[in-house]
N, CA, C and O atoms as CSV, one atom per row, in Angstrom:
chain,resi,resn,atom,element,x,y,z
A,1,MET,N,N,-21.368,-15.462,10.302
A,1,MET,CA,C,-20.742,-16.222,9.176
A,1,MET,C,C,-20.307,-15.549,7.995
A,1,MET,O,O,-19.254,-15.876,7.448
A,2,LEU,N,N,-21.090,-14.563,7.524
A,2,LEU,CA,C,-20.550,-13.701,6.531
A,2,LEU,C,C,-19.154,-12.991,6.719
A,2,LEU,O,O,-18.286,-12.897,5.851
A,3,HIS,N,N,-19.097,-12.535,7.933
A,3,HIS,CA,C,-17.796,-11.834,8.358
A,3,HIS,C,C,-16.678,-12.897,8.345
A,3,HIS,O,O,-15.597,-12.520,7.893
A,4,GLN,N,N,-16.780,-14.176,8.774
A,4,GLN,CA,C,-15.777,-15.217,8.722
A,4,GLN,C,C,-15.415,-15.513,7.241
A,4,GLN,O,O,-14.234,-15.564,6.896
A,5,THR,N,N,-16.385,-15.698,6.410
A,5,THR,CA,C,-16.279,-15.921,4.994
A,5,THR,C,C,-15.445,-14.808,4.391
A,5,THR,O,O,-14.592,-15.077,3.544
A,6,SER,N,N,-15.649,-13.646,4.774
A,6,SER,CA,C,-15.003,-12.509,4.075
A,6,SER,C,C,-13.659,-12.489,4.567
A,6,SER,O,O,-12.793,-12.162,3.756
A,7,LEU,N,N,-13.258,-12.817,5.919
A,7,LEU,CA,C,-11.861,-12.893,6.389
A,7,LEU,C,C,-11.129,-14.120,5.586
A,7,LEU,O,O,-9.953,-14.021,5.234
A,8,ASN,N,N,-11.877,-15.220,5.340
A,8,ASN,CA,C,-11.112,-16.371,4.678
A,8,ASN,C,C,-10.697,-15.924,3.306
A,8,ASN,O,O,-9.582,-16.152,2.835
A,9,ARG,N,N,-11.688,-15.254,2.673
A,9,ARG,CA,C,-11.438,-14.879,1.257
A,9,ARG,C,C,-10.379,-13.752,1.224
A,9,ARG,O,O,-9.583,-13.696,0.286
A,10,TYR,N,N,-10.361,-12.953,2.121
A,10,TYR,CA,C,-9.428,-11.782,2.119
A,10,TYR,C,C,-8.634,-11.759,3.331
A,10,TYR,O,O,-8.945,-10.922,4.178
A,11,PRO,N,N,-7.552,-12.626,3.581
A,11,PRO,CA,C,-6.930,-12.832,4.726
A,11,PRO,C,C,-6.137,-11.703,5.168
A,11,PRO,O,O,-5.703,-11.711,6.320
A,12,LEU,N,N,-5.891,-10.717,4.380
A,12,LEU,CA,C,-4.968,-9.480,4.742
A,12,LEU,C,C,-6.019,-8.358,5.204
A,12,LEU,O,O,-5.576,-7.270,5.574
A,13,SER,N,N,-7.377,-8.595,5.190
A,13,SER,CA,C,-8.314,-7.466,5.566
A,13,SER,C,C,-8.005,-6.836,6.861
A,13,SER,O,O,-8.132,-5.616,6.967
A,14,ALA,N,N,-7.585,-7.601,7.924
A,14,ALA,CA,C,-7.250,-7.016,9.211
A,14,ALA,C,C,-6.135,-6.071,9.143
A,14,ALA,O,O,-6.228,-4.927,9.589
A,15,ALA,N,N,-4.958,-6.591,8.526
A,15,ALA,CA,C,-3.835,-5.646,8.373
A,15,ALA,C,C,-4.139,-4.437,7.630
A,15,ALA,O,O,-3.761,-3.328,8.008
A,16,CYS,N,N,-4.849,-4.644,6.529
A,16,CYS,CA,C,-5.240,-3.488,5.605
A,16,CYS,C,C,-5.953,-2.607,6.389
A,16,CYS,O,O,-5.553,-1.443,6.360
A,17,ASN,N,N,-7.029,-2.890,7.171
A,17,ASN,CA,C,-7.817,-2.031,8.061
A,17,ASN,C,C,-6.861,-1.195,8.992
A,17,ASN,O,O,-7.030,0.012,9.164
A,18,GLU,N,N,-5.889,-1.882,9.557
A,18,GLU,CA,C,-5.024,-1.268,10.490
A,18,GLU,C,C,-4.150,-0.163,9.688
A,18,GLU,O,O,-3.936,0.941,10.189
A,19,ILE,N,N,-3.707,-0.495,8.541
A,19,ILE,CA,C,-2.945,0.528,7.824
A,19,ILE,C,C,-3.771,1.753,7.506
A,19,ILE,O,O,-3.339,2.898,7.635
A,20,ILE,N,N,-5.019,1.439,7.072
A,20,ILE,CA,C,-5.890,2.651,6.663
A,20,ILE,C,C,-6.310,3.422,8.006
A,20,ILE,O,O,-6.663,4.596,7.893
A,21,GLU,N,N,-6.291,2.843,9.218
A,21,GLU,CA,C,-6.532,3.469,10.389
A,21,GLU,C,C,-5.299,4.488,10.731
A,21,GLU,O,O,-5.443,5.618,11.197
A,22,ILE,N,N,-4.029,3.845,10.396
A,22,ILE,CA,C,-2.822,4.724,10.688
A,22,ILE,C,C,-2.966,5.791,9.717
A,22,ILE,O,O,-2.793,6.945,10.108
A,23,ALA,N,N,-3.261,5.565,8.497
A,23,ALA,CA,C,-3.189,6.723,7.554
A,23,ALA,C,C,-4.302,7.783,7.824
A,23,ALA,O,O,-4.109,8.969,7.556
A,24,MET,N,N,-5.466,7.333,8.357
A,24,MET,CA,C,-6.444,8.293,8.752
A,24,MET,C,C,-5.876,9.109,10.045
A,24,MET,O,O,-6.115,10.304,10.219
A,25,ASP,N,N,-5.228,8.447,10.778
A,25,ASP,CA,C,-4.673,9.116,11.983
A,25,ASP,C,C,-3.597,10.264,11.663
A,25,ASP,O,O,-3.553,11.351,12.239
A,26,VAL,N,N,-2.757,9.841,10.665
A,26,VAL,CA,C,-1.858,10.724,10.116
A,26,VAL,C,C,-2.502,11.917,9.513
A,26,VAL,O,O,-2.089,13.046,9.779
A,27,HIS,N,N,-3.544,11.700,8.673
A,27,HIS,CA,C,-4.092,12.679,7.939
A,27,HIS,C,C,-4.919,13.657,8.834
A,27,HIS,O,O,-5.097,14.847,8.571
A,28,LYS,N,N,-5.412,12.980,9.956
A,28,LYS,CA,C,-6.243,13.849,11.092
A,28,LYS,C,C,-5.183,14.723,11.673
A,28,LYS,O,O,-5.469,15.899,11.899
A,29,SER,N,N,-4.018,14.285,11.931
A,29,SER,CA,C,-3.093,14.935,12.732
A,29,SER,C,C,-2.391,16.152,11.836
A,29,SER,O,O,-2.272,17.306,12.250
A,30,LEU,N,N,-1.978,15.714,10.622
A,30,LEU,CA,C,-1.403,16.716,9.779
A,30,LEU,C,C,-2.232,17.572,8.731
A,30,LEU,O,O,-1.852,18.631,8.233
A,31,GLY,N,N,-3.308,16.991,8.511
A,31,GLY,CA,C,-4.281,17.680,7.548
A,31,GLY,C,C,-3.682,17.458,6.052
A,31,GLY,O,O,-2.845,16.595,5.787
A,32,SER,N,N,-4.218,18.336,5.150
A,32,SER,CA,C,-3.748,18.208,3.772
A,32,SER,C,C,-2.736,19.260,3.458
A,32,SER,O,O,-2.636,20.239,4.198
A,33,GLY,N,N,-2.000,19.118,2.431
A,33,GLY,CA,C,-1.187,20.323,2.019
A,33,GLY,C,C,0.256,20.077,2.023
A,33,GLY,O,O,1.016,20.891,1.498
A,34,PHE,N,N,0.697,18.968,2.603
A,34,PHE,CA,C,2.144,18.897,2.748
A,34,PHE,C,C,2.681,17.912,1.621
A,34,PHE,O,O,1.831,17.291,0.983
A,35,ASP,N,N,3.905,17.737,1.353
A,35,ASP,CA,C,4.357,16.940,0.309
A,35,ASP,C,C,4.459,15.417,0.678
A,35,ASP,O,O,4.282,15.037,1.836
A,36,ASP,N,N,4.744,14.583,-0.329
A,36,ASP,CA,C,4.637,13.185,0.010
A,36,ASP,C,C,5.702,12.664,1.145
A,36,ASP,O,O,5.426,11.727,1.894
A,37,SER,N,N,6.892,13.341,1.191
A,37,SER,CA,C,7.849,12.958,2.142
A,37,SER,C,C,7.341,13.214,3.428
A,37,SER,O,O,7.607,12.333,4.245
A,38,SER,N,N,6.630,14.250,3.877
A,38,SER,CA,C,6.049,14.539,5.231
A,38,SER,C,C,5.149,13.459,5.638
A,38,SER,O,O,5.181,12.980,6.771
A,39,TYR,N,N,4.269,13.035,4.629
A,39,TYR,CA,C,3.267,11.874,5.093
A,39,TYR,C,C,4.055,10.564,5.166
A,39,TYR,O,O,3.698,9.735,6.004
A,40,LYS,N,N,5.049,10.312,4.400
A,40,LYS,CA,C,5.755,9.007,4.594
A,40,LYS,C,C,6.473,8.985,5.803
A,40,LYS,O,O,6.575,7.925,6.421
A,41,GLU,N,N,7.035,10.132,6.260
A,41,GLU,CA,C,7.749,10.106,7.583
A,41,GLU,C,C,6.808,9.870,8.684
A,41,GLU,O,O,7.046,9.036,9.557
A,42,ALA,N,N,5.632,10.664,8.658
A,42,ALA,CA,C,4.580,10.499,9.676
A,42,ALA,C,C,4.090,9.105,9.717
A,42,ALA,O,O,4.042,8.501,10.789
A,43,PHE,N,N,3.695,8.520,8.511
A,43,PHE,CA,C,3.229,7.202,8.383
A,43,PHE,C,C,4.152,6.210,9.044
A,43,PHE,O,O,3.720,5.349,9.811
A,44,SER,N,N,5.497,6.346,8.724
A,44,SER,CA,C,6.535,5.570,9.095
A,44,SER,C,C,6.637,5.405,10.676
A,44,SER,O,O,6.858,4.339,11.250
A,45,LYS,N,N,6.431,6.681,11.300
A,45,LYS,CA,C,6.443,6.646,12.753
A,45,LYS,C,C,5.371,6.015,13.316
A,45,LYS,O,O,5.589,5.279,14.278
A,46,ARG,N,N,4.073,6.177,12.842
A,46,ARG,CA,C,2.952,5.473,13.299
A,46,ARG,C,C,2.972,3.992,13.159
A,46,ARG,O,O,2.352,3.330,13.991
A,47,LEU,N,N,3.633,3.383,12.171
A,47,LEU,CA,C,3.862,1.983,11.840
A,47,LEU,C,C,4.904,1.589,13.004
A,47,LEU,O,O,4.769,0.511,13.583
A,48,LYS,N,N,5.751,2.310,13.278
A,48,LYS,CA,C,6.717,1.966,14.459
A,48,LYS,C,C,6.124,1.959,15.675
A,48,LYS,O,O,6.421,1.057,16.458
A,49,SER,N,N,5.267,2.873,16.014
A,49,SER,CA,C,4.558,2.884,17.251
A,49,SER,C,C,3.593,1.679,17.500
A,49,SER,O,O,3.352,1.201,18.609
A,50,ARG,N,N,3.080,1.261,16.310
A,50,ARG,CA,C,2.096,0.021,16.440
A,50,ARG,C,C,2.979,-1.252,16.323
A,50,ARG,O,O,2.443,-2.360,16.321
A,51,ARG,N,N,4.292,-1.110,16.229
A,51,ARG,CA,C,5.307,-2.256,16.090
A,51,ARG,C,C,4.939,-3.251,14.890
A,51,ARG,O,O,5.013,-4.480,14.883
A,52,MET,N,N,4.533,-2.407,13.911
A,52,MET,CA,C,4.338,-3.303,12.642
A,52,MET,C,C,5.789,-3.359,11.773
A,52,MET,O,O,6.644,-2.475,11.723
A,53,SER,N,N,5.796,-4.570,11.161
A,53,SER,CA,C,7.128,-4.860,10.483
A,53,SER,C,C,6.979,-4.102,9.137
A,53,SER,O,O,5.959,-4.218,8.459
A,54,PHE,N,N,8.004,-3.340,8.779
A,54,PHE,CA,C,7.695,-2.833,7.283
A,54,PHE,C,C,9.347,-2.419,6.814
A,54,PHE,O,O,10.298,-2.366,7.594
A,55,GLU,N,N,9.381,-2.188,5.553
A,55,GLU,CA,C,10.435,-1.657,4.893
A,55,GLU,C,C,9.953,-0.487,3.984
A,55,GLU,O,O,8.891,-0.434,3.364
A,56,ARG,N,N,10.943,0.435,4.027
A,56,ARG,CA,C,10.554,1.766,3.130
A,56,ARG,C,C,11.548,1.635,1.948
A,56,ARG,O,O,12.623,1.035,1.949
A,57,GLU,N,N,10.955,2.328,0.929
A,57,GLU,CA,C,11.649,2.286,-0.486
A,57,GLU,C,C,12.265,1.100,-0.810
A,57,GLU,O,O,13.435,1.079,-1.192
A,58,LYS,N,N,11.455,-0.088,-0.672
A,58,LYS,CA,C,12.057,-1.321,-1.001
A,58,LYS,C,C,12.024,-1.639,-2.593
A,58,LYS,O,O,10.983,-1.581,-3.247
A,59,ARG,N,N,13.169,-1.950,-3.086
A,59,ARG,CA,C,13.333,-2.043,-4.522
A,59,ARG,C,C,13.191,-3.435,-4.900
A,59,ARG,O,O,13.732,-4.282,-4.189
A,60,PHE,N,N,12.454,-3.825,-6.052
A,60,PHE,CA,C,12.223,-5.082,-6.588
A,60,PHE,C,C,12.670,-5.083,-8.100
A,60,PHE,O,O,12.333,-4.201,-8.889
A,61,GLY,N,N,13.451,-6.144,-8.420
A,61,GLY,CA,C,13.950,-6.292,-9.694
A,61,GLY,C,C,12.881,-7.032,-10.620
A,61,GLY,O,O,12.039,-7.820,-10.191
A,62,LEU,N,N,13.030,-6.686,-11.855
A,62,LEU,CA,C,12.034,-7.395,-12.844
A,62,LEU,C,C,12.699,-8.630,-13.451
A,62,LEU,O,O,13.706,-8.546,-14.154
A,63,ASN,N,N,12.057,-9.849,-13.131
A,63,ASN,CA,C,12.608,-11.152,-13.568
A,63,ASN,C,C,12.103,-11.391,-15.055
A,63,ASN,O,O,10.895,-11.458,-15.283
A,64,PHE,N,N,13.015,-11.513,-16.024
A,64,PHE,CA,C,12.707,-11.846,-17.264
A,64,PHE,C,C,13.402,-13.228,-17.646
A,64,PHE,O,O,14.618,-13.285,-17.827
A,65,ASN,N,N,12.645,-14.238,-17.749
A,65,ASN,CA,C,13.156,-15.523,-18.075
A,65,ASN,C,C,14.262,-16.057,-17.201
A,65,ASN,O,O,15.181,-16.729,-17.670
A,66,GLY,N,N,14.165,-15.757,-15.957
A,66,GLY,CA,C,15.263,-16.087,-14.998
A,66,GLY,C,C,16.306,-15.083,-14.805
A,66,GLY,O,O,17.127,-15.267,-13.906
A,67,LEU,N,N,16.372,-14.070,-15.523
A,67,LEU,CA,C,17.387,-13.019,-15.411
A,67,LEU,C,C,16.803,-11.836,-14.832
A,67,LEU,O,O,15.702,-11.467,-15.239
A,68,ILE,N,N,17.437,-11.167,-13.886
A,68,ILE,CA,C,16.994,-10.003,-13.246
A,68,ILE,C,C,17.370,-8.787,-14.248
A,68,ILE,O,O,18.485,-8.676,-14.757
A,69,MET,N,N,16.402,-7.976,-14.443
A,69,MET,CA,C,16.742,-6.914,-15.449
A,69,MET,C,C,17.139,-5.687,-14.495
A,69,MET,O,O,16.883,-5.592,-13.294
A,70,ASP,N,N,17.846,-4.737,-15.333
A,70,ASP,CA,C,18.210,-3.393,-14.609
A,70,ASP,C,C,16.979,-2.573,-14.175
A,70,ASP,O,O,17.100,-1.818,-13.211
A,71,GLN,N,N,15.871,-2.667,-14.785
A,71,GLN,CA,C,14.681,-1.970,-14.422
A,71,GLN,C,C,14.218,-2.547,-13.032
A,71,GLN,O,O,14.123,-3.753,-12.807
A,72,GLN,N,N,13.946,-1.566,-12.140
A,72,GLN,CA,C,13.347,-1.944,-10.879
A,72,GLN,C,C,12.272,-1.205,-10.508
A,72,GLN,O,O,12.092,-0.107,-11.035
A,73,PHE,N,N,11.432,-1.681,-9.580
A,73,PHE,CA,C,10.332,-0.940,-8.944
A,73,PHE,C,C,10.651,-0.725,-7.639
A,73,PHE,O,O,11.268,-1.551,-6.967
A,74,SER,N,N,10.190,0.559,-7.146
A,74,SER,CA,C,10.441,0.788,-5.795
A,74,SER,C,C,9.112,1.095,-5.152
A,74,SER,O,O,8.283,1.857,-5.648
A,75,ALA,N,N,8.962,0.425,-3.973
A,75,ALA,CA,C,7.662,0.651,-3.215
A,75,ALA,C,C,7.939,1.561,-2.071
A,75,ALA,O,O,8.986,1.458,-1.432
A,76,ASP,N,N,7.038,2.443,-1.797
A,76,ASP,CA,C,7.142,3.266,-0.605
A,76,ASP,C,C,7.272,2.547,0.601
A,76,ASP,O,O,8.200,2.795,1.371
A,77,PHE,N,N,6.364,1.610,0.857
A,77,PHE,CA,C,6.358,0.801,1.971
A,77,PHE,C,C,6.033,-0.700,1.696
A,77,PHE,O,O,5.112,-0.902,0.904
A,78,VAL,N,N,6.639,-1.742,2.221
A,78,VAL,CA,C,6.114,-2.963,2.076
A,78,VAL,C,C,5.973,-3.470,3.479
A,78,VAL,O,O,6.979,-3.546,4.185
A,79,ILE,N,N,4.777,-3.829,3.942
A,79,ILE,CA,C,4.415,-4.078,5.312
A,79,ILE,C,C,4.206,-5.589,5.502
A,79,ILE,O,O,3.464,-6.226,4.753
A,80,ASP,N,N,4.847,-6.121,6.474
A,80,ASP,CA,C,4.919,-7.451,6.760
A,80,ASP,C,C,5.247,-8.457,5.499
A,80,ASP,O,O,4.846,-9.617,5.414
A,81,ASP,N,N,5.919,-7.885,4.707
A,81,ASP,CA,C,6.275,-8.696,3.445
A,81,ASP,C,C,5.104,-9.083,2.646
A,81,ASP,O,O,5.252,-9.887,1.725
A,82,GLN,N,N,3.774,-8.505,2.958
A,82,GLN,CA,C,2.679,-8.775,2.256
A,82,GLN,C,C,1.777,-7.763,1.592
A,82,GLN,O,O,0.883,-8.073,0.805
A,83,ILE,N,N,2.085,-6.479,1.980
A,83,ILE,CA,C,1.266,-5.388,1.636
A,83,ILE,C,C,2.094,-4.259,1.158
A,83,ILE,O,O,2.913,-3.701,1.888
A,84,ILE,N,N,1.870,-3.919,-0.094
A,84,ILE,CA,C,2.512,-2.772,-0.666
A,84,ILE,C,C,1.655,-1.486,-0.415
A,84,ILE,O,O,0.446,-1.489,-0.649
A,85,VAL,N,N,2.291,-0.420,0.052
A,85,VAL,CA,C,1.699,0.941,0.254
A,85,VAL,C,C,2.409,1.967,-0.505
A,85,VAL,O,O,3.622,2.098,-0.344
A,86,GLU,N,N,1.735,2.734,-1.351
A,86,GLU,CA,C,2.237,3.789,-2.088
A,86,GLU,C,C,1.515,5.121,-1.422
A,86,GLU,O,O,0.299,5.242,-1.269
A,87,VAL,N,N,2.480,6.053,-1.073
A,87,VAL,CA,C,1.900,7.268,-0.329
A,87,VAL,C,C,2.006,8.413,-1.361
A,87,VAL,O,O,3.014,8.606,-2.040
A,88,ARG,N,N,0.926,9.128,-1.420
A,88,ARG,CA,C,0.845,10.327,-2.360
A,88,ARG,C,C,0.356,11.468,-1.739
A,88,ARG,O,O,-0.260,11.366,-0.678
A,89,SER,N,N,0.574,12.648,-2.320
A,89,SER,CA,C,-0.032,13.840,-1.842
A,89,SER,C,C,-0.073,14.800,-3.174
A,89,SER,O,O,0.573,15.839,-3.310
A,90,ILE,N,N,-0.926,14.252,-4.073
A,90,ILE,CA,C,-1.144,15.061,-5.294
A,90,ILE,C,C,-2.589,15.198,-5.618
A,90,ILE,O,O,-3.382,14.347,-5.216
A,91,PRO,N,N,-2.993,16.263,-6.351
A,91,PRO,CA,C,-4.305,16.637,-6.850
A,91,PRO,C,C,-4.842,15.701,-7.842
A,91,PRO,O,O,-5.061,16.167,-8.960
A,92,GLU,N,N,-5.106,14.402,-7.620
A,92,GLU,CA,C,-5.758,13.555,-8.596
A,92,GLU,C,C,-6.687,12.552,-7.933
A,92,GLU,O,O,-6.517,12.134,-6.788
A,93,ARG,N,N,-7.583,12.232,-8.658
A,93,ARG,CA,C,-8.465,11.211,-8.042
A,93,ARG,C,C,-7.830,9.891,-8.183
A,93,ARG,O,O,-6.974,9.723,-9.051
A,94,LEU,N,N,-8.191,8.941,-7.390
A,94,LEU,CA,C,-7.470,7.639,-7.324
A,94,LEU,C,C,-7.916,6.638,-8.373
A,94,LEU,O,O,-7.304,5.574,-8.471
A,95,LYS,N,N,-8.916,6.903,-9.141
A,95,LYS,CA,C,-9.522,5.986,-10.041
A,95,LYS,C,C,-8.475,5.390,-11.039
A,95,LYS,O,O,-8.589,4.229,-11.433
A,96,ASN,N,N,-7.458,6.198,-11.437
A,96,ASN,CA,C,-6.461,5.751,-12.185
A,96,ASN,C,C,-5.004,5.552,-11.510
A,96,ASN,O,O,-4.055,5.111,-12.158
A,97,GLY,N,N,-4.915,5.923,-10.137
A,97,GLY,CA,C,-3.885,6.120,-9.372
A,97,GLY,C,C,-3.176,4.817,-8.826
A,97,GLY,O,O,-2.155,4.828,-8.139
A,98,TYR,N,N,-3.892,3.651,-9.249
A,98,TYR,CA,C,-3.486,2.370,-8.681
A,98,TYR,C,C,-2.418,1.691,-9.617
A,98,TYR,O,O,-1.880,0.645,-9.253
A,99,VAL,N,N,-2.130,2.239,-10.738
A,99,VAL,CA,C,-1.343,1.589,-11.878
A,99,VAL,C,C,0.024,1.171,-11.298
A,99,VAL,O,O,0.460,0.038,-11.502
A,100,ASP,N,N,0.711,2.104,-10.560
A,100,ASP,CA,C,2.034,1.671,-9.989
A,100,ASP,C,C,1.897,0.591,-9.090
A,100,ASP,O,O,2.754,-0.293,-9.118
A,101,VAL,N,N,0.872,0.516,-8.225
A,101,VAL,CA,C,0.704,-0.553,-7.346
A,101,VAL,C,C,0.432,-1.825,-8.076
A,101,VAL,O,O,0.965,-2.864,-7.686
A,102,LEU,N,N,-0.332,-1.813,-9.072
A,102,LEU,CA,C,-0.670,-3.032,-9.751
A,102,LEU,C,C,0.565,-3.513,-10.486
A,102,LEU,O,O,0.700,-4.734,-10.560
A,103,GLU,N,N,1.460,-2.760,-11.025
A,103,GLU,CA,C,2.616,-3.155,-11.644
A,103,GLU,C,C,3.565,-3.820,-10.536
A,103,GLU,O,O,4.156,-4.877,-10.758
A,104,GLN,N,N,3.655,-3.192,-9.447
A,104,GLN,CA,C,4.547,-3.737,-8.400
A,104,GLN,C,C,3.970,-5.208,-7.818
A,104,GLN,O,O,4.721,-6.102,-7.429
A,105,LEU,N,N,2.668,-5.288,-7.828
A,105,LEU,CA,C,2.153,-6.553,-7.431
A,105,LEU,C,C,2.326,-7.749,-8.336
A,105,LEU,O,O,2.459,-8.896,-7.910
A,106,VAL,N,N,2.317,-7.407,-9.624
A,106,VAL,CA,C,2.655,-8.323,-10.704
A,106,VAL,C,C,4.101,-8.719,-10.668
A,106,VAL,O,O,4.377,-9.826,-11.130
A,107,VAL,N,N,5.052,-7.980,-10.191
A,107,VAL,CA,C,6.342,-8.408,-10.209
A,107,VAL,C,C,6.775,-8.978,-8.757
A,107,VAL,O,O,7.711,-9.778,-8.729
A,108,THR,N,N,6.199,-8.640,-7.668
A,108,THR,CA,C,6.702,-9.079,-6.420
A,108,THR,C,C,5.862,-10.115,-5.808
A,108,THR,O,O,4.905,-10.567,-6.437
A,109,LYS,N,N,6.138,-10.507,-4.670
A,109,LYS,CA,C,5.419,-11.541,-3.868
A,109,LYS,C,C,4.084,-10.945,-3.306
A,109,LYS,O,O,3.089,-11.657,-3.441
A,110,PRO,N,N,3.939,-9.772,-2.716
A,110,PRO,CA,C,2.776,-9.283,-2.138
A,110,PRO,C,C,1.590,-9.236,-3.182
A,110,PRO,O,O,1.749,-8.907,-4.357
A,111,LYS,N,N,0.498,-9.567,-2.674
A,111,LYS,CA,C,-0.673,-9.620,-3.406
A,111,LYS,C,C,-1.750,-8.638,-3.100
A,111,LYS,O,O,-2.830,-8.678,-3.689
A,112,LEU,N,N,-1.453,-7.716,-2.141
A,112,LEU,CA,C,-2.231,-6.676,-1.794
A,112,LEU,C,C,-1.572,-5.333,-1.866
A,112,LEU,O,O,-0.467,-5.267,-1.326
A,113,GLY,N,N,-2.030,-4.279,-2.417
A,113,GLY,CA,C,-1.517,-2.987,-2.361
A,113,GLY,C,C,-2.462,-1.933,-2.101
A,113,GLY,O,O,-3.648,-2.136,-2.362
A,114,LEU,N,N,-2.096,-0.860,-1.631
A,114,LEU,CA,C,-2.866,0.211,-1.301
A,114,LEU,C,C,-2.053,1.504,-1.778
A,114,LEU,O,O,-0.836,1.608,-1.624
A,115,THR,N,N,-2.848,2.466,-2.366
A,115,THR,CA,C,-2.377,3.728,-2.761
A,115,THR,C,C,-3.245,4.668,-1.864
A,115,THR,O,O,-4.476,4.638,-1.835
A,116,ILE,N,N,-2.490,5.466,-1.170
A,116,ILE,CA,C,-3.136,6.441,-0.146
A,116,ILE,C,C,-2.673,7.746,-0.697
A,116,ILE,O,O,-1.490,7.986,-0.939
A,117,ASN,N,N,-3.697,8.613,-0.892
A,117,ASN,CA,C,-3.535,10.103,-1.216
A,117,ASN,C,C,-3.903,10.906,-0.104
A,117,ASN,O,O,-5.076,10.876,0.269
A,118,PHE,N,N,-2.966,11.712,0.556
A,118,PHE,CA,C,-3.233,12.794,1.536
A,118,PHE,C,C,-3.577,14.060,1.086
A,118,PHE,O,O,-3.807,14.939,1.917
A,119,TYR,N,N,-3.647,14.288,-0.111
A,119,TYR,CA,C,-3.793,15.693,-0.697
A,119,TYR,C,C,-5.142,16.333,-0.418
A,119,TYR,O,O,-5.228,17.533,-0.157
A,120,GLU,N,N,-6.210,15.512,-0.478
A,120,GLU,CA,C,-7.511,16.130,-0.284
A,120,GLU,C,C,-8.002,16.285,1.064
A,120,GLU,O,O,-7.486,15.626,1.966
A,121,GLU,N,N,-8.898,17.048,1.280
A,121,GLU,CA,C,-9.403,17.307,2.664
A,121,GLU,C,C,-9.850,16.069,3.283
A,121,GLU,O,O,-9.757,15.951,4.505
A,122,ILE,N,N,-10.342,15.103,2.543
A,122,ILE,CA,C,-10.726,13.749,3.007
A,122,ILE,C,C,-9.750,12.739,2.515
A,122,ILE,O,O,-9.548,12.626,1.306
A,123,LEU,N,N,-9.150,12.016,3.368
A,123,LEU,CA,C,-8.207,10.894,2.952
A,123,LEU,C,C,-8.774,10.122,1.745
A,123,LEU,O,O,-9.985,9.915,1.669
A,124,GLN,N,N,-7.918,9.695,0.804
A,124,GLN,CA,C,-8.402,8.974,-0.142
A,124,GLN,C,C,-7.496,7.715,-0.291
A,124,GLN,O,O,-6.273,7.808,-0.184
A,125,PHE,N,N,-8.158,6.480,-0.553
A,125,PHE,CA,C,-7.361,5.271,-0.583
A,125,PHE,C,C,-7.923,4.483,-1.768
A,125,PHE,O,O,-9.086,4.653,-2.132
A,126,LYS,N,N,-7.048,3.570,-2.405
A,126,LYS,CA,C,-7.689,2.538,-3.252
A,126,LYS,C,C,-6.903,1.126,-2.873
A,126,LYS,O,O,-5.698,1.134,-2.618
A,127,GLN,N,N,-7.550,0.140,-2.863
A,127,GLN,CA,C,-6.995,-1.186,-2.591
A,127,GLN,C,C,-6.921,-1.928,-3.987
A,127,GLN,O,O,-7.805,-1.880,-4.842
A,128,VAL,N,N,-5.785,-2.587,-4.079
A,128,VAL,CA,C,-5.687,-3.410,-5.287
A,128,VAL,C,C,-5.183,-4.806,-4.932
A,128,VAL,O,O,-4.099,-4.967,-4.372
A,129,LEU,N,N,-6.052,-5.885,-5.294
A,129,LEU,CA,C,-5.783,-7.084,-4.725
A,129,LEU,C,C,-5.744,-8.110,-6.051
A,129,LEU,O,O,-6.633,-8.203,-6.897
A,130,LEU,N,N,-4.557,-8.814,-6.014
A,130,LEU,CA,C,-4.193,-9.853,-6.984
A,130,LEU,C,C,-4.756,-11.167,-6.487
A,130,LEU,O,O,-4.213,-11.705,-5.522
A,131,MET,N,N,-5.844,-11.747,-7.095
A,131,MET,CA,C,-6.415,-13.032,-6.686
A,131,MET,C,C,-5.930,-14.122,-7.528
A,131,MET,O,O,-5.676,-14.013,-8.727
A,132,GLU,N,N,-5.806,-15.301,-6.744
A,132,GLU,CA,C,-5.317,-16.570,-7.521
A,132,GLU,C,C,-6.569,-16.857,-8.397
A,132,GLU,O,O,-7.712,-16.577,-8.036
A,133,GLU,N,N,-6.245,-17.451,-9.596
A,133,GLU,CA,C,-7.186,-17.706,-10.695
A,133,GLU,C,C,-8.348,-18.708,-10.188
A,133,GLU,O,O,-9.481,-18.611,-10.659
A,134,ASN,N,N,-8.092,-19.476,-9.410
A,134,ASN,CA,C,-8.997,-20.486,-8.822
A,134,ASN,C,C,-10.003,-19.979,-7.756
A,134,ASN,O,O,-10.933,-20.699,-7.391
A,135,ILE,N,N,-9.821,-18.810,-7.291
A,135,ILE,CA,C,-10.683,-18.329,-6.257
A,135,ILE,C,C,-11.990,-17.651,-6.908
A,135,ILE,O,O,-13.037,-17.716,-6.265
A,136,CYS,N,N,-11.976,-17.112,-7.946
A,136,CYS,CA,C,-13.093,-16.394,-8.647
A,136,CYS,C,C,-14.124,-17.395,-9.283
A,136,CYS,O,O,-15.103,-16.967,-9.896
């Protein structure tokens, strides 16, 4: 029962788990030490092999009172039009590394974001979820 309640509360958890599995597979295959673009390419190939729907480098405009501003946000990946994924390979802890994803979630339709850092020996990831006000 607890498992089902969790799935109802977080309906994207199955897709999120699959994305993390893919990232772990990429990290296991490549290891650490490459630049972002190498991990993005490998991640993209794994998404294709699993037949997941995604867009790379999707741009989002910032809506200000009905006008789209020149300022745009770019997401590394948008999966199933629901989940934003930012891929990194930098020597930083992810405790503050979710800010880009949070900004993108506020501007866009997706409500779940993942920041994945391939730099360390152990894969690091951070989930960011925007919840409706009436859920909490």
